[in-house]
N, C-alpha and C positions, 0 to 999 in steps of 0.2 A: 628169712629163716632158712636153716639148712639142717640136714642130718636128722637127729632125733626129734628136734622141735617141729620140723616140717611134718613128720609122720604123726606126731602127737596132735597137731592142729588138724590134720586131715581126718583123723579118727574122731576128734571132737565135732567137726563139721557134720560128719555122718550122724553122730548121736543127736545133734541139735535138729537136723533135718527130720530124723525119725520121730523126735519128740514133737516138733511143730506140725508134722503131718496130721497129728491128732488135733482136730479143730476145737476140742474142748479145752486145750491148753491156751491160756491167755498169753499170746506172744509179746504183747506190749508190756505186760507186767513182768514177764521173764526178762525182757530187755532192761527194764528199770533195775531189777535185782542184780543182773549181771554187771550193769554199770556201777552199782554200789560196791560190788566185789572188786571190780577194776580199781576203784578209788582206794579201797582198803589195801590191796596188794601193792599199788603204786606208792602208797604212803608208808607202809610197814615193810621196809627193806629186809629186816631180819626174818620176818614171817615168810616172805616169798622165797628166801634162801632156804629156809627149813623145808618148805613144801616142794622145792625142786632139788633137794640134796640127794645125789645118786647113792649116797651111803645108807640112806634110810629106805626101808621097804615101801613099795607103793601102797600097801594096805595100811601101814602105820600113818602115812601122810594123808591118806583118804580119811582115816578115823579122826585125825586132827582137824581137817577141814570141816568134817561133819559136826564135830563138837563146837567149833567156832561159829558155824553158820546156822545150825539148827535153831529155829525160833526167831531168827533174824530175817531169813528169806524162805521162800517156798521149797517144797521137796524137790521139784524139778530142777531148781537152781542148785540145790545141794548136790543132787546126783550128777549134774553136769560138771561142777567144780571138782567133786570127788574123782570123777573119771579123768579129768585133766591132770590132777596131781598124782594119780597112779602112773601116768606116763613119764617117760624120761625127757629131759629138756637140755638143750645145748647151753642155754643161758637162762638165768632166772627171769630176766625181763621178757623173754619170749612167752612165758606163762601169762604175764600181764597183758601183753599185746594180743594174745589169743583170746583171753576172756573179753577184752574190749571188742575184738572183731565179732565174737559171738553175740555180744549185746547189740551191736549195730545190725547184725544179720537178723536177729530176732525182731528188731524194730522194722526192718525192711520186709520181713515176712508178714508182719501185721499189716503193712501197707499193701502188700500183694494180695492178701486175703480180701481187703476192702476194695480192690480194683483201683488203687491209687498209686501203684508203683511207678507208672509212667510219669505221673505228676511229680513225684518225689525226685526222679532222675532229672527231669527238666529243671526243677527248682534248684537242685544242687548245682547244676551247670550254670544257670543264670546268676545265682549268688556268687559263684566263683568269678564270673565275668564282671559283676558289679564291684567286687572287692579289688579285682585286678585293675580296674579303671579309676578307682577312688582312693588315692593315697591317704587321705585324711581318715577315711573309714578303716582302711587296713591298719593304720597306725593305732587307732583307738582299740581295735580288736586284738592286736598283738602286743600292746603296751605291757611292759613288765611292771609298771607302777600301778596300773589300774587293777582293781580287785576283780575276782571272778564274778561277784554279784553285780558289779557295775557293767561288766561285759554282757552278762546275761540279760540285764535290764535293757541294754542297748539293742540286743538281738530281738528281744520280745517286742520292742517298739518298731523294729524294722519288719519282722516276720509275722508277728501275732495277727491272726485273721487274714493274712495275705498269702500264707504258705500252708501246706499240709502240716498237721501237728507233728507227724513223724519227722518231716524235714527240719522243723524248728528244734525238736529234741536232739537230733544227732548233731546239728550244727552247734547248738549251745554246748553240748558235751565236748565237741572238738575245740571250740574256742576257749572255754573255761578250763579245760584240762588238756592242753596241747601235747604234753608229755614229750617235749623236745622236738616236735615236728613243726615244719612251717605250715601256715594256714593253707597255702596252695597244695602242698603235698597231702595234707589231710583231706581236703575236699576231693582231690583226684582219687585218693584211695576209696573214699565213700562212693564216688560215682562208679568206680569199677566194681565195688562190692554190690551195688544196686543192680548193675548190668548182669552180674553173675547169677542173680536170683532167677533169671530166665535163660541162663546159659547163653547170654548174648555178649558180644563185644561192643565197645563204644567207639564210634567214629565221630571226630570233631570235624564238622563240615563248615568251611568258610566260603561265602559267596558274596558277590557285589550287591545282589538284590535278594530278597526272600525267595526261596524255592516254592513252586506250586506243589500241591498235594501229589499230583502225578509225577513230578520230578523227584520228590522225596521217595515215593514208592519205587520208582525205577532205580534210583541210586541205591536204596536199601537192598533191593533184590540183587543188583549187580555186586554189591559188596558182600552180601551173604554167599553168593555163588563163588566169589573170589576167595573168601576166607573159610568157607565151609561151616559158618555159624551165623545165627541170626544176629543182626546188627542194630544197635540203637543209635540213632543219629542225634547228636547235639549240634544244633544249628546256630551259626554266628554270621551276622551280616557285617561286611567290611568293604565300603566303597573303594578303598585303595587297591583292591585286587583287580578292579576294572571290569572283569568278566570271567566266566568259567567258574570252577570250584576248586578249592584245595581241601583234601581229605587227609586227616591224621588219625591213624589207628595205632595206638601205642607209640612206639618210636619211629614208625614208618610213615612217610609223607607221600601222598600221591598228589602232585601239583599240576593242575591243568588251567591255571589262571592266565589271563592276558598279561598281567604284570610280570609273572614269572617268565613267560615267553619273550617279553620285551627285554627283560634283564638278560636272558640267555643270548638274545640277538646282539645286545650291546656288548656282552663279553666276547662274542665271536668276532665282532667288528674290531674291538680293541686288540684282540689277539692277532 
């Protein structure tokens, strides 16, 4: 997003944070209702165009949204969506993307309140690794011929009782309504959103053997000092790296593995 849409989303995030700071607000219910609004706006192209039409006043668009949603969702959801449509948007689909992000954020807030956010982050990462290594599973989850209900049932069989309910909900939403995204991109976006709940960055750490608790603490502290933010470590074990660790933060890779040093030495000798 850029321009007006970025500003509109930033304002919506602040309104959601202010709302969910109130512990009497049911964040999980809010997430479910925002997800239903996402589906509505994604399905009804003409409606979202009207709600993002710059020629219409913000107040008239908010009134339309209120009439459509009142009685269908709670007052908090109506207020959030009304605030969104009052804003200006660069593209109509940016509105849908933003409502969807707010839905996922509300679910992650519910997990954070229950002290389960770390579990959700780890489960999202592990699920991404499983999908990446199982081509048959990935094909089943991304098939254009399989119905959304069939994909949901498959995910329930895989995750039900084995992952946090929040993890299962947001993965099911992603898989059954990908909205043009790849599964990998969607999972990566969810992982980053989860990390942001605590103002943390995500570091994907690959090592030849599992790191000890002390090693994880030292690495986390070093990365936090380097980047100036608390760091969440997603740990992956890959014997092919031989030794050391490889750390990826966003697009930046810090590689200290033996395999990388051997490759570098080989390149130097060949040169």
